[in-house]
N, C-alpha and C positions, 0 to 999 in steps of 0.2 A: 504493500500500499504505500502510495506516494504522500509524503507530508511536505507541505509548502510553508515556508516561514511567513510570519505576520507582516503585513505592511499597512500603509495608512490610506489607501484608496478604497473607495466604494466598490463593492463587488456587485456586478448585474449579472443574474442567472437566468437563462432561458433554456428551454427544452422543446423536442417535439415540433420542429419546423417542417420535418418530412420533405425535404427539398427534392424534387424530382427532375425529370428531363424536360419539363414544359408541355408534356403531352396531355392526353385526356385524363390519364390516371393521376395527375399531380395537383393535389389539393392546394400546396404552396402557390401554384401558377394562378390560381383562381382567387377572385375577390381582392385584387390588388394587394396581395399580401407582400410580395417582393418589394414593392414601393414603400408601403408601411414599415417593413422591417429596416429598410435603408434609413429611413427617417429615424426609427428607434436607435440605430448605431450612431447616427449624428448626435443624438442626445447623448448616448453614453460617452461619446468623445467630449462633448461639451462639458460634461460633469467630471471629465478626467477619471472615469471609472474603468475598472478592469471587467473583462467580459469572460464568463464561463458558459459554454455551450453543454448542457447536461444530457446529452444522447439524443439520438433519433434526429440528428441534424439531416441526415440524408434518408432518402426513400429507396432502399436496395431491393425491397421485397416486390416492387412492381415496376422496376426499371433497370435498365443496364447500367452497371457501374460507370463504365466510361462515359457514357452519354450524360450521366447526371453530373459528373465532375466537369466535364466540358461546359455543359450549360451553366453551372454554378461557379465558373472560375472567377468571375468578378468579386463574388462573396469571399472565396478562399483567399484571394489577394487581399481583401480588406481585413478579414480575420487575422491573416499574418501580420499585416501592419499594426493591428491593434493589440498583437501578442495575446490573442484569445486562447484559453484552454478549452480543450474538446474532450469530454468523457464519452466513450462509445456506447451506443444503446443497442437493443436488439434489432432494429430495423437497419442499422449500419454495422452490425457485428461481423460482417465479413472483414473488417479492419482490425478486429481485435487481436489477431495473431501477429499483426504488423506493428504493435506498439513497441517502439524502441528499437525496431530493426533498421530504420532509415532506408527502407525499401521504397517509401513513397517520397518522391523528391520534392514536392511542395513543402515550403518551410512552415505552412500552417500545421502540417502532421507532425512537426517537431514537438508540439505541445499536446498531442494526443495521448490520452492516458486512460486506465481504469480508474475505479473508484478510489478516492484519496480523502485524506483528512487535512484540515488547516485549523489553527488557533487564530480566532478572530475575536479581538478584545479579550475577554476572560473565558470564552466559550470554545469548546472543541466541537468543531463542525464536521460531519461527515457527508460527502457528495458522492452520489452514485445515480445512474439514470433510474434504477428500481426494478429492472428485469432480472437483476443478479439474484433476487430472492423470490422470484416469480417461477414456480415449478414448471411452468409451461413454456418459459422463455430463457431460462437461466444459462444455459451452457452455449447459447449461440448456434445450436443445431437446428435446422429447419424442422418445425413441427406444424401441428395443425393451424396455428395462428398464421404462419407464413402461407400455407396451402390456401386458407380461406381468403387472405388478402389477395392472392394471385387470381382466384376465382372471381373476386370482387373487380380486379382490374380488367377481366374479360368482359364484364358488363359494362364498365366505363369505356372501354374501347368502343363498343358497340353504341352506347348512348352519346359518346364524343365529349364528354366531360365528367369530372368527378360525380360520384352518386349524389352527394349532398353539398350544396352550396354553402360554403363556410361551415362546414360540419365534419367531413371526413367520414370515416367508415361507422356503420351502425349494426346492430343486430337486426334491424328491419331489412337491411340489405341482404344480410345471410339468410334470412328467412326465405326470400325469393330464390335463393340458389338450391334450395331443396331440404326437405324435412330431415333427410338423413345426416347432413352436416350440422343442423341445428340440434339434433339428438346428441351428436358427439360433443358438441359445445356446451350444452346444459349439463350433461353428465360430468364434464371436466370442472364446470363451476360448482356442481354439487359436491364433488369430491374435495375441492378446496375448502369450501364452507364447512363440510363435515369434519375435516382433520384439523381445522383452526378454531372451531366453536369454543372450545375450552380456553382459549387464550384471550377471549374478549373479556373486558371488564368496565368499570365505571368510566375509564379515561376516554372511551369511545364517545360518550355523550359529550364531550368537552370539544369535539371537532366540528369545525364549521364547514359548510360546503360539502356535505355528505353526498354521495352519489344517489340517484334515483333507484339503482338496482343495488342495495345495500350488501347483498351476499357477496359480490366479488369486490367491492370497495373494502369491506370490513375485513374480508379474508386476506387480501394483500396487506392491509394496514397492520392485521395482527403479526404478520411476518416481519414487517418493519419493526414494530414494537419489540418483537423478540430480539432481533438484531441489536437495537438501541439498548436494551437492558443487559445483553450479553457482552456487548464491547464496551460499554460504559462512556460513550461519548455524549455530549449535551445536546446536540441538535443534528437531525438527519434531514437532508435535503434531496428530493428525487423529482423525476418527471414520471413518465411511463403511463399513467392513467388518464392523461389529457385533462384532469380536473384540478384546477388551483384549490389549494387547501392550506389552512393553518390549524394546527392541533395543539392546543394547550402548551405551546412554547418549545416542544421537543421535536415537531415535524412540520415541514412545509413541503408542498407540492407545487412546482412551477407552472403547471398547466400546459398549455400548448399554443402554437400559432396557426393551427389549421381549423379551428372552430369559430364560433361567434365572438370570441373574446380572445385578445393576444396578450397573454399574461407574462410577467417576469417577477422575479424576486430581488429586492434590494437589500443587502447587508451592509450595514455601515461599520466602519473601523471599529466601534466600540462593541460590536458583536449583536446589536439589535438588528431585527430583520422585519420586513413588511411586504406584503404582496401588493403589486401594482398591475396596472393594465395600460396598454397603448390604445388610445382610443381618440378619433377625431384628431389625429396628428400631434397628440401630446400624452404625456404621462399623467395618469390619474390613480389615485388610491383605489384598490380593488374592493368592490362591495358585493356581498352576497346576492347573486341574482335570484329573482323571483322564482324561477323554474330552471331545472337543471336537465342537460342531455345525459343520457346513460354514459358512463365511463367505459372507455375501450382499453382492454389490457392487452390488445393485440400488439 
């Protein structure tokens, strides 16, 4: 695990941009996301902030790796100039074995890493994408989640655009693919819920922005809580579920940039943290929305 030394810059954390090749499967290409994210990067630079991209920067489950990198080269150049850190997620896990090998020539990948810890203020923060503790995604091996997303991509090819404007993938889309795949998905969710039911406690009621489908959200949150207690750090920060969340000071989820809201976490040098969103070309404090989409653990 990489440990970085303390500094005096504000840390901006984003995740789950799922940058694709610009084609009909690319949610980041829809709804003017690229232009909005560029404005957000301007904001980070104006704040003299440090940028951490916490996984699923790229969408390799639905696109050719080479085409994605060529399409997003301008962003790679800018990330390198900003000296941004990049933690590998499950949708770009094809890079995981290349961490530290220098096989990727672009300087952005010099700061590609796995989960790491950093002391910020007087708090010990742990940063990871979140799939590392998800039994359906944790080892980077293609599994049902990747297969389902590929099948969704075939529908998006025919439709000519992402399945949901400003939304990404959903179980409703999976339902259209066939009852057999939905049966496998529901059984996987039931297994996760059953095996971690005993880990739930009062602390779950302290969480804000819980998912509309509590079984999956609580199941993965229970795994994060186990890691938090076992490893003894103060604060865990992940992405992965696409739902921005703050949980009683010990856990933050950075949300995503392919949904209705473009979320990020701002961590001050004193160790305090707060969820924000990029809205109407500016940064605003994140407020609990009236209704939630189902979280996606794919």
